[in-house]
C-alpha positions in Angstrom: -19.6 -19.8 9.3 -20.6 -22.7 11.6 -23.3 -25.1 10.7 -25.2 -27.7 12.8 -26.8 -30.5 10.8 -29.5 -32.7 12.3 -30.1 -36.0 10.6 -26.5 -35.9 9.3 -26.3 -39.7 8.8 -29.4 -39.8 6.6 -29.6 -39.8 2.9 -29.7 -36.0 2.3 -27.8 -35.3 5.5 -24.6 -37.0 4.3 -24.7 -35.0 1.0 -25.4 -31.8 2.9 -22.4 -32.3 5.3 -20.1 -32.8 2.3 -21.5 -29.7 0.5 -21.1 -27.5 3.5 -17.5 -28.7 4.0 -16.7 -28.0 0.4 -18.2 -24.5 0.9 -15.9 -23.8 3.8 -18.3 -24.2 6.7 -17.2 -25.5 10.1 -19.7 -28.4 10.2 -21.1 -30.1 13.3 -23.0 -33.2 12.4 -25.7 -34.7 14.7 -27.1 -38.3 14.8 -29.2 -40.4 17.0 -27.5 -41.0 20.4 -27.5 -44.8 20.0 -25.9 -44.9 16.6 -23.9 -41.7 16.4 -20.3 -42.1 15.0 -17.7 -40.9 17.4 -17.2 -37.5 15.6 -20.9 -36.8 15.6 -22.9 -34.9 18.3 -25.7 -37.0 19.9 -29.2 -35.7 19.0 -32.5 -37.1 20.0 -35.8 -35.7 18.6 -37.5 -36.5 21.9 -34.8 -35.2 24.3 -34.5 -31.5 24.8 -31.2 -31.8 26.7 -29.4 -33.3 23.7 -30.5 -30.4 21.6 -29.2 -27.9 24.1 -25.9 -29.7 24.3 -25.5 -29.8 20.5 -26.1 -26.1 20.2 -23.7 -25.3 23.0 -21.0 -27.6 21.5 -21.4 -26.2 18.0 -22.3 -22.5 18.5 -23.8 -22.5 15.0 -24.7 -19.6 12.7 -27.2 -21.9 11.0 -29.0 -25.1 11.9 -30.1 -27.4 9.1 -32.9 -29.4 10.5 -33.2 -32.7 8.5 -33.7 -35.2 11.3 -37.2 -36.8 10.7 -39.2 -39.9 10.0 -39.3 -39.6 6.2 -41.0 -42.8 5.0 -44.7 -42.4 4.1 -45.7 -46.1 4.6 -44.1 -46.0 8.0 -46.1 -43.0 8.9 -49.3 -44.9 7.9 -48.3 -47.8 10.2 -47.2 -45.6 13.1 -48.7 -42.1 12.8 -48.2 -41.0 16.4 -44.5 -41.9 16.2 -44.2 -39.8 13.1 -45.9 -36.8 14.8 -43.6 -37.1 17.8 -40.5 -37.1 15.7 -41.4 -34.6 13.0 -43.7 -32.1 14.7 -42.9 -32.3 18.4 -39.2 -32.8 17.7 -39.2 -29.7 15.6 -41.0 -27.8 18.4 -38.3 -28.8 20.9 -35.6 -27.8 18.5 -37.2 -24.4 18.0 -37.3 -23.9 21.8 -33.7 -24.9 22.1 -32.7 -22.4 19.5 -34.7 -19.6 21.1 -33.2 -20.3 24.5 -29.6 -20.8 23.2 -27.2 -18.6 25.0 -24.5 -18.4 22.4 -24.9 -14.7 21.6 -27.4 -11.9 20.8 -27.9 -13.2 17.2 -29.7 -16.5 17.3 -28.9 -19.1 14.6 -31.0 -19.4 11.4 -33.0 -22.6 11.0 -33.3 -24.1 7.6 -36.1 -26.6 7.9 -36.2 -29.5 5.4 -40.0 -29.9 4.8 -41.7 -31.8 2.0 -43.9 -31.1 -1.0 -46.1 -33.9 0.4 -47.8 -31.1 2.5 -49.6 -30.0 -0.7 -51.6 -33.2 -0.9 -53.9 -34.1 -3.7 -54.6 -31.2 -6.0 -56.8 -30.3 -9.0 -55.0 -30.2 -12.4 -55.3 -26.5 -12.5 -53.2 -26.1 -9.4 -50.0 -27.3 -11.2 -47.3 -26.3 -11.1 -47.6 -25.9 -7.3 -46.4 -22.6 -5.8 -45.8 -21.7 -2.2 -49.2 -19.8 -2.2 -51.1 -23.1 -2.4 -52.7 -24.1 0.9 -51.4 -27.3 2.5 -53.7 -30.3 2.2 -51.7 -33.2 3.7 -53.0 -36.6 2.6 -51.0 -38.9 5.0 -49.5 -38.7 8.5 -46.0 -37.9 7.2 -47.3 -34.9 5.3 -49.4 -33.8 8.2 -46.4 -33.9 10.5 -44.4 -31.8 8.2 -47.3 -29.3 7.7 -47.6 -29.0 11.5 -43.8 -28.5 11.9 -43.9 -25.7 9.3 -46.9 -24.0 11.0 -45.2 -24.0 14.4 -41.9 -22.7 13.0 -43.6 -19.9 11.0 -45.8 -19.0 14.0 -42.7 -18.5 16.1 -41.0 -16.6 13.3 -43.9 -14.1 13.3 -44.4 -13.9 17.1 -41.1 -14.8 18.8 -38.5 -13.6 16.2 -37.3 -17.1 15.3 -35.1 -16.9 12.2 -36.4 -19.7 10.0 -36.6 -20.6 6.3 -38.8 -23.5 5.1 -37.5 -25.6 2.2 -40.3 -27.7 0.7 -38.3 -30.3 -1.2 -40.0 -32.4 -3.8 -38.8 -36.0 -4.6 -35.1 -36.2 -4.3 -33.0 -39.1 -5.5 -29.3 -40.1 -5.7 -26.8 -42.8 -4.9 -27.1 -44.1 -1.3 -30.9 -43.6 -0.9 -32.7 -46.4 1.0 -34.3 -49.0 -1.2 -37.6 -48.4 0.6 -38.0 -45.6 -1.9 -39.2 -46.2 -5.5 -36.1 -45.3 -7.6 -33.5 -47.2 -5.6 -35.9 -50.1 -5.2 -36.1 -50.4 -9.0 -32.3 -50.0 -9.3 -31.7 -52.7 -6.7 -34.0 -55.2 -8.3 -32.5 -54.6 -11.8 -28.9 -54.9 -10.4 -29.8 -58.2 -8.8 -31.3 -59.4 -12.1 -28.1 -58.3 -13.9 -26.1 -60.3 -11.4 -28.0 -63.5 -12.3 -31.2 -63.2 -10.3 -34.7 -64.1 -11.4 -35.8 -61.7 -14.2 -38.9 -60.5 -12.4 -39.3 -56.9 -11.3 -42.1 -56.0 -8.7 -43.7 -52.6 -9.0 -46.4 -50.4 -7.4 -48.2 -47.6 -9.2 -46.4 -46.7 -12.4 -48.8 -44.0 -13.5 -47.9 -41.5 -10.8 -45.9 -38.5 -12.0 -43.3 -37.0 -9.8 -40.9 -34.0 -9.8 -37.5 -35.6 -9.3 -34.4 -33.7 -8.3 -30.9 -35.0 -7.6 -30.1 -34.8 -3.9 -27.0 -32.8 -4.6 -29.1 -30.1 -6.2 -31.4 -30.2 -3.2 -28.6 -29.6 -0.7 -27.3 -26.8 -2.9 -30.7 -25.2 -2.5 -30.5 -25.6 1.3 -27.1 -23.7 1.2 -28.6 -21.0 -1.0 -31.5 -20.5 1.4 -29.2 -20.4 4.4 -27.4 -17.5 2.7 -30.1 -15.6 1.0 -33.6 -16.9 2.0 -36.0 -14.5 3.6 -36.8 -15.3 7.2 -40.3 -16.5 7.7 -40.7 -17.6 4.1 -41.4 -20.9 2.3 -39.6 -22.0 -0.8 -40.2 -25.0 -3.2 -37.1 -27.0 -4.1 -38.0 -28.8 -7.3 -37.1 -29.5 -11.0 -40.3 -28.1 -12.4 -40.7 -31.2 -14.6 -43.1 -34.1 -13.9 -41.9 -37.6 -14.9 -44.1 -40.7 -14.7 -42.7 -43.6 -12.6 -43.2 -45.8 -15.7 -40.7 -43.6 -17.6 -38.2 -43.6 -14.8 -38.4 -47.5 -14.8 -38.0 -47.6 -18.5 -34.8 -45.5 -18.4 -33.4 -47.6 -15.6 -34.1 -50.8 -17.6 -32.3 -49.2 -20.6 -29.3 -48.4 -18.3 -29.3 -51.9 -16.9 -29.6 -53.6 -20.3 -31.4 -56.7 -19.0 -34.7 -58.2 -20.0 -37.2 -58.3 -17.2 -40.8 -59.2 -16.6 -42.6 -56.4 -14.8 -45.2 -57.5 -12.2 -47.6 -55.4 -10.2 -47.3 -56.0 -6.4 -50.3 -54.9 -4.3 -48.0 -54.5 -1.3 -46.2 -51.7 -3.1 -49.4 -49.6 -3.6 -50.0 -46.6 -1.3 -53.6 -46.0 -0.3 -53.1 -42.2 -0.5 -50.8 -42.1 -3.5 -51.0 -38.7 -5.1 -51.2 -38.9 -9.0 -49.2 -35.8 -9.8 -46.6 -33.8 -8.1 -44.8 -30.9 -9.9 -43.8 -27.6 -8.5 -42.6 -24.1 -9.4 -39.2 -23.1 -8.2 -39.6 -19.5 -9.4 -39.6 -18.0 -5.9 -36.4 -19.9 -4.9 -34.7 -18.9 -8.2 -35.6 -15.3 -7.9 -34.4 -15.0 -4.3 -31.1 -17.0 -4.6 -30.3 -17.6 -8.2 -30.4 -21.4 -7.6 -31.0 -23.7 -10.5 -30.7 -27.6 -10.8 -27.6 -28.8 -12.6 -27.8 -32.6 -12.6 -30.0 -34.2 -15.3 -32.4 -37.0 -14.3 -30.6 -39.4 -16.6 -27.3 -38.8 -14.9 -28.9 -39.4 -11.5 -30.5 -42.6 -12.6 -27.3 -44.0 -14.1 -25.3 -43.2 -10.9 -28.1 -44.8 -8.8 -28.0 -48.0 -10.9 -24.2 -48.1 -10.9 -24.2 -47.9 -7.1 -26.9 -50.6 -6.8 -24.9 -52.9 -9.1 -21.7 -52.4 -7.1 -23.6 -53.1 -3.9 -25.1 -56.3 -5.4 -21.6 -57.8 -6.1 
């Protein structure tokens, strides 16, 4: 089996490439043309020709589409840029796959979407299932919902072979400290290395469905094999954990006294108070189940941050 991975230098992309290689795939990794390592195929979300070239070079059985603008605050600051990358970039890739001349059987697309598309929900909606209507509450979520809609529309009308993976919050070593868990871990590691014992936080009351990135990419592989074309699947732990409790666990792991201070700059205007999903559909279709406990993920994240702070 041959796999093409867009966004291969990103957080989840790196783990996905490793998992695919371990599973015996021939892997062709893509990255932005200006920063692609020599072994990677150039890929630009706004350049159709680079997409055609990547497909011709890799001749894939499956395309894992992870390339995207993924940071919600950045989408609030530059919504049009996010729409171009995430929605229009996906539309261009779909066209490239449709027109790909590698054979009669076109590659499957596994699209890495986001649970952010569900938006703010009533308490009775939880756990969220794939039958819940999208209600995006920020430009990032809107861009992912739009990309889902155009892919599913083409699956139904043009025969595109696509599976949508709605991933909830995934974490692990190597994630950018723009995101909440590595941001906490980085601050705690700096304190443990002798920094000022003050930790800046945003909203600690939000509850999230956290999943280790290695479990997320295992779900992507399972969907590539067994997902039903034209279907949407939640990728989640099915457990909501408050950010406050995640911070408490990281503080126990770090073992350092800190003063926690609220930072208004870290508050999101559209922060959703609760996110927890049901993975029943994914489990029934593929047999997938998460394997890595949250505590293990948090310990590894902190250890990586501490090593980086040395």
